[in-house]
C-alpha positions as CSV (number, residue, x, y, z in Angstrom):
1,M,105.1,-251.2,-199.9
2,A,105.8,-249.4,-196.7
3,N,109.4,-249.8,-195.5
4,P,109.8,-252.0,-192.4
5,S,110.9,-249.2,-190.1
6,T,107.8,-247.2,-190.9
7,V,105.7,-250.3,-190.1
8,F,107.4,-250.7,-186.7
9,T,107.0,-247.0,-185.8
10,E,103.3,-247.0,-186.8
11,M,102.6,-250.1,-184.7
12,V,104.3,-248.6,-181.7
13,T,102.5,-245.3,-181.9
14,T,99.1,-246.3,-183.1
15,T,98.3,-249.7,-181.6
16,D,97.7,-248.0,-178.3
17,R,96.8,-244.3,-178.6
18,H,96.5,-244.0,-174.9
19,W,100.0,-245.3,-174.2
20,G,100.8,-242.6,-171.6
21,S,97.8,-243.5,-169.6
22,K,98.6,-247.2,-169.9
23,V,102.1,-246.6,-168.5
24,T,100.7,-244.5,-165.7
25,D,98.2,-247.2,-164.8
26,N,100.8,-249.9,-164.9
27,V,103.1,-247.9,-162.6
28,S,100.3,-247.4,-160.1
29,K,99.3,-251.1,-160.2
30,H,102.9,-252.0,-159.5
31,N,103.2,-249.9,-156.3
32,A,100.9,-249.8,-153.3
33,L,101.7,-246.2,-152.4
34,L,101.0,-245.0,-155.9
35,N,97.9,-247.1,-156.1
36,R,96.6,-245.4,-152.9
37,L,97.5,-241.9,-154.2
38,K,95.8,-242.5,-157.5
39,K,92.6,-243.7,-155.8
40,K,92.6,-240.6,-153.6
41,G,93.1,-238.2,-156.5
42,K,96.6,-237.3,-155.4
43,I,98.2,-237.8,-158.7
44,K,97.6,-234.4,-160.4
45,T,98.2,-233.1,-163.9
46,V,99.1,-229.4,-164.5
47,S,99.9,-227.3,-167.6
48,G,103.2,-226.0,-166.4
49,G,104.7,-223.2,-164.4
50,Y,108.3,-222.0,-163.8
51,E,108.0,-222.9,-160.1
52,A,106.3,-226.1,-158.9
53,A,104.5,-224.7,-155.9
54,E,102.0,-226.4,-153.5
55,P,100.0,-224.2,-151.1
56,L,100.0,-225.2,-147.5
57,E,98.6,-223.9,-144.2
58,Y,101.3,-223.2,-141.5
59,A,99.3,-221.5,-138.8
60,E,95.8,-221.1,-137.3
61,N,93.7,-218.0,-138.0
62,S,94.7,-215.5,-135.3
63,T,91.4,-213.6,-135.4
64,Y,89.5,-216.3,-133.3
65,Q,88.5,-214.7,-130.0
66,R,85.9,-215.0,-127.3
67,Y,84.0,-211.8,-126.7
68,S,81.0,-210.3,-124.8
69,G,78.6,-207.6,-125.8
70,Y,80.4,-204.5,-127.3
71,D,83.9,-205.9,-127.1
72,T,86.1,-204.8,-130.0
73,L,86.6,-207.6,-132.5
74,N,89.9,-208.6,-134.0
75,T,89.5,-207.9,-137.7
76,G,93.3,-207.8,-138.4
77,A,94.9,-209.8,-141.3
78,S,95.8,-213.4,-140.4
79,D,98.7,-214.8,-142.4
80,V,98.0,-218.5,-142.5
81,L,99.1,-219.6,-146.0
82,T,102.4,-220.1,-147.7
83,S,103.7,-222.5,-150.3
84,A,106.3,-225.3,-150.7
85,K,108.2,-225.2,-153.9
86,F,109.5,-228.4,-155.5
87,D,111.8,-228.9,-158.4
88,W,110.5,-230.3,-161.7
89,C,112.2,-233.5,-162.5
90,Q,112.3,-235.5,-165.8
91,A,112.5,-239.1,-166.9
92,A,112.6,-240.6,-170.3
93,L,112.0,-244.1,-171.6
94,H,112.5,-245.4,-175.2
95,V,111.0,-248.2,-177.3
96,T,113.8,-249.2,-179.5
97,A,114.6,-251.7,-182.3
98,S,117.7,-252.2,-184.4
99,G,117.5,-252.1,-188.1
100,R,118.5,-255.7,-188.2
101,E,115.6,-256.7,-185.9
102,V,113.1,-254.7,-188.0
103,R,114.2,-256.1,-191.3
104,M,114.3,-259.7,-190.0
105,N,110.6,-259.3,-189.0
106,M,109.4,-257.5,-192.2
107,G,106.9,-259.2,-194.4
108,D,105.3,-261.0,-191.5
109,R,102.7,-258.9,-189.6
110,E,102.4,-261.3,-186.7
111,R,106.2,-261.3,-186.1
112,M,106.3,-257.5,-186.3
113,I,103.4,-257.3,-183.8
114,N,105.2,-259.7,-181.4
115,L,108.4,-257.5,-181.7
116,V,106.4,-254.3,-180.9
117,K,104.5,-256.0,-178.0
118,A,107.7,-257.3,-176.4
119,R,109.4,-253.9,-176.6
120,K,106.4,-252.1,-175.2
121,D,105.9,-254.6,-172.4
122,N,109.5,-254.2,-171.4
123,A,109.0,-250.4,-171.3
124,L,106.0,-250.9,-169.0
125,R,108.0,-253.0,-166.6
126,T,111.0,-250.6,-166.7
127,A,108.9,-247.6,-165.9
128,A,107.1,-249.3,-163.1
129,N,110.3,-250.7,-161.5
130,N,112.4,-247.5,-161.7
131,F,109.7,-245.0,-160.8
132,S,108.8,-247.1,-157.8
133,I,112.5,-246.8,-156.7
134,D,112.3,-243.1,-157.2
135,I,109.3,-242.4,-155.0
136,Y,111.0,-244.1,-152.0
137,S,114.4,-242.4,-152.7
138,D,116.2,-239.5,-151.0
139,G,116.7,-237.8,-154.4
140,A,120.4,-238.4,-154.3
141,L,120.8,-239.6,-157.8
142,T,121.2,-237.1,-160.6
143,N,117.9,-235.6,-161.7
144,Q,115.9,-238.0,-159.4
145,I,112.7,-236.8,-157.7
146,G,112.8,-236.4,-153.9
147,G,110.9,-239.4,-152.7
148,L,109.8,-240.4,-149.2
149,A,113.4,-240.6,-147.8
150,S,113.7,-237.0,-148.7
151,I,110.3,-235.8,-147.5
152,I,110.3,-237.9,-144.2
153,Q,113.7,-237.9,-142.5
154,T,114.9,-239.9,-139.5
155,D,115.6,-236.7,-137.5
156,G,112.6,-234.8,-138.8
157,T,114.7,-232.0,-140.2
158,G,115.9,-231.1,-143.7
159,T,114.9,-228.6,-146.3
160,V,111.8,-229.9,-148.1
161,G,109.9,-227.8,-150.7
162,G,112.3,-225.0,-150.0
163,I,111.3,-224.7,-146.4
164,V,114.0,-225.2,-143.8
165,S,112.5,-227.2,-141.0
166,G,115.2,-226.3,-138.6
167,T,114.0,-222.7,-138.8
168,Y,110.3,-223.4,-139.3
169,T,109.5,-226.2,-136.8
170,F,105.9,-226.6,-138.0
171,W,107.5,-228.3,-141.0
172,K,109.3,-231.1,-139.2
173,N,108.1,-234.7,-139.7
174,K,107.7,-237.0,-136.8
175,F,110.2,-239.8,-136.1
176,K,110.8,-242.6,-133.7
177,E,113.9,-244.8,-133.2
178,M,112.9,-248.3,-132.1
179,T,113.7,-249.3,-128.5
180,G,116.3,-252.0,-128.2
181,T,119.1,-253.3,-130.4
182,N,118.7,-254.8,-133.9
183,L,115.1,-256.0,-133.2
184,A,114.2,-256.4,-136.9
185,A,116.8,-259.2,-137.3
186,T,115.2,-261.3,-134.7
187,P,111.4,-261.7,-135.2
188,T,110.4,-262.9,-131.7
189,A,107.2,-262.2,-129.9
190,T,109.1,-260.0,-127.4
191,N,110.7,-257.9,-130.1
192,A,107.4,-257.6,-131.9
193,A,105.7,-256.3,-128.7
194,S,108.5,-253.7,-128.3
195,M,108.0,-252.7,-131.9
196,K,104.2,-252.3,-131.4
197,A,104.8,-250.1,-128.4
198,D,107.0,-247.8,-130.5
199,M,104.4,-247.8,-133.3
200,G,101.8,-246.7,-130.8
201,S,104.0,-243.8,-129.6
202,L,104.6,-242.6,-133.2
203,W,101.0,-243.1,-134.1
204,L,99.7,-240.9,-131.3
205,S,102.1,-238.1,-132.4
206,L,100.6,-238.2,-135.9
207,N,97.0,-237.8,-134.8
208,R,95.3,-234.4,-135.2
209,G,91.5,-234.7,-134.8
210,S,90.3,-236.9,-137.7
211,D,93.7,-236.7,-139.4
212,K,95.7,-239.8,-138.9
213,P,98.0,-242.2,-140.9
214,D,96.1,-244.3,-143.4
215,L,99.1,-246.2,-144.9
216,I,102.1,-247.7,-143.2
217,V,104.9,-249.0,-145.5
218,L,107.4,-251.3,-143.7
219,S,110.6,-252.8,-145.0
220,H,110.6,-256.6,-145.3
221,D,112.3,-257.2,-141.9
222,L,110.0,-254.8,-140.0
223,Y,107.0,-256.3,-141.8
224,T,108.0,-259.8,-140.7
225,L,108.5,-258.6,-137.1
226,Y,105.1,-256.9,-137.1
227,E,103.4,-260.0,-138.6
228,T,105.0,-262.1,-135.9
229,G,103.1,-260.2,-133.2
230,E,99.9,-260.4,-135.1
231,Q,99.7,-264.1,-135.7
232,Q,96.9,-264.7,-133.2
233,L,94.7,-261.8,-134.2
234,Q,95.6,-260.9,-137.8
235,R,93.4,-258.2,-139.4
236,Y,93.9,-257.8,-143.1
237,M,93.8,-254.6,-145.0
238,D,90.9,-253.2,-147.1
239,A,89.6,-255.0,-150.1
240,D,90.8,-252.3,-152.6
241,L,94.5,-252.9,-152.0
242,A,94.0,-256.7,-151.6
243,N,92.2,-256.8,-154.9
244,A,95.0,-254.9,-156.5
245,G,97.4,-257.7,-155.5
246,F,99.1,-256.2,-152.5
247,V,99.6,-258.2,-149.3
248,G,99.1,-256.5,-146.0
249,L,97.7,-256.2,-142.5
250,K,96.1,-253.5,-140.5
251,Y,97.3,-251.3,-137.6
252,K,94.4,-249.4,-136.1
253,T,92.8,-247.6,-139.1
254,A,95.9,-247.8,-141.3
255,D,96.8,-250.5,-143.9
256,V,100.2,-252.0,-143.2
257,I,102.2,-253.3,-146.2
258,F,105.7,-254.2,-147.3
259,D,106.6,-253.1,-150.8
260,D,108.8,-255.1,-153.1
261,N,109.9,-251.8,-154.8
262,T,111.0,-250.0,-151.7
263,N,114.6,-249.0,-151.8
264,F,115.5,-250.0,-148.3
265,A,118.6,-252.0,-149.2
266,T,121.2,-249.3,-148.3
267,T,119.3,-247.8,-145.3
268,A,118.4,-248.7,-141.8
269,E,115.1,-250.7,-141.5
270,K,112.2,-248.2,-141.8
271,G,108.5,-247.9,-141.6
272,Y,106.8,-244.9,-143.1
273,F,103.6,-243.7,-141.4
274,L,101.8,-241.8,-144.1
275,N,98.8,-239.5,-144.2
276,T,98.1,-239.7,-147.9
277,D,95.7,-236.7,-147.7
278,F,98.8,-234.5,-147.7
279,V,101.2,-236.4,-150.1
280,G,101.0,-236.6,-153.8
281,I,102.5,-236.6,-157.3
282,T,102.2,-233.8,-159.8
283,Q,103.0,-234.4,-163.5
284,H,103.0,-232.1,-166.5
285,K,100.1,-232.6,-169.0
286,D,102.5,-232.9,-171.9
287,A,104.9,-235.2,-170.3
288,Q,103.0,-238.0,-168.5
289,W,104.8,-240.8,-170.2
290,T,103.9,-239.1,-173.4
291,M,105.1,-240.6,-176.6
292,D,107.2,-238.4,-179.0
293,D,107.9,-238.8,-182.7
294,E,110.4,-241.4,-183.9
295,K,114.1,-240.6,-183.6
296,R,116.9,-242.0,-185.7
297,P,120.5,-241.9,-184.2
298,T,123.0,-240.6,-186.7
299,N,125.6,-243.2,-185.8
300,Q,123.4,-246.3,-185.4
301,D,121.1,-248.4,-187.5
302,A,118.1,-248.2,-185.1
303,I,114.7,-246.7,-184.4
304,V,114.0,-245.0,-181.2
305,V,110.5,-243.9,-180.0
306,P,110.9,-241.8,-176.8
307,M,108.4,-241.2,-174.0
308,Y,108.8,-238.4,-171.5
309,W,107.7,-237.8,-167.9
310,M,108.0,-234.6,-166.0
311,G,106.8,-233.9,-162.4
312,Y,107.6,-234.0,-158.7
313,M,106.5,-235.6,-155.5
314,W,105.1,-233.2,-152.9
315,V,103.9,-232.9,-149.3
316,T,101.7,-230.2,-147.8
317,E,101.6,-231.3,-144.2
318,R,104.9,-232.7,-143.2
319,S,104.2,-232.8,-139.5
320,L,101.6,-235.5,-140.1
321,Q,104.1,-237.8,-141.7
322,G,106.4,-240.1,-139.7
323,V,109.1,-242.7,-139.8
324,L,109.9,-245.6,-137.5
325,F,113.4,-246.9,-137.8
326,D,115.8,-249.4,-136.3
327,A,119.2,-247.7,-136.4
328,A,121.1,-250.7,-135.0
């Protein structure tokens, strides 16, 4: 007869052979931004590399010219490409059971199945909640990925992807402080109208031909203020996000949402104006919530089945990302 710890481990690792994909799916279903990135193919998987580099265009081709007849043409080299380099970050998650729990459930397959299911469901929720916090973070926690608060800053500056935007101004994100004092705390029609005017100003600065924001993520207070001004002519967002369970409105061509997972608690009220054509997540093919072999602590009566994630969040056109904020 197989010992109970072996039964537990086998159930954890074999009842769902596509466990990594299931965790990834659950994380994206839990977060509207990740849901959008996944649908647009902006969650990529790579095989590795010492440096995590994302190519980007930083200038127009300088050989464009208007000419007539036998004019000499400009065939010189045009340096238009560079790359932003991001740090690989890692996260781990573990499905665990104490020896006591395993032995108490031995001999009853249904009880063991219930134990495994409870632990794996908990792991799914934990991954979804914590990774959602990370993608909105400023990367200040130890080994945390640089999320939106790092990529899109309230003064447009900062070093992102190894590029100093104070030196290379093409790399600055757009930003707009809301007009007035503490508007978000008082959701009146007047304050809502002021907010929409500021949104319009930021929106125009983020338009470049057909490129424009497609997702606006507002903190709860800002979303309430925006909704106040839309009561008479509410337009709801596209069916895909609505069917995924996210509540939201529209602003011009962008979906407007609040996100329960956004880590706005310790910051000023914010609204991220995102062009998700130029934002994404890259993960390593061997660490995309990938399950490892069972581990046994030397000083505990327990079973640990680890899962690993390794990757980073990137941006390739920072000037088309913006943030609206109420600093008061």
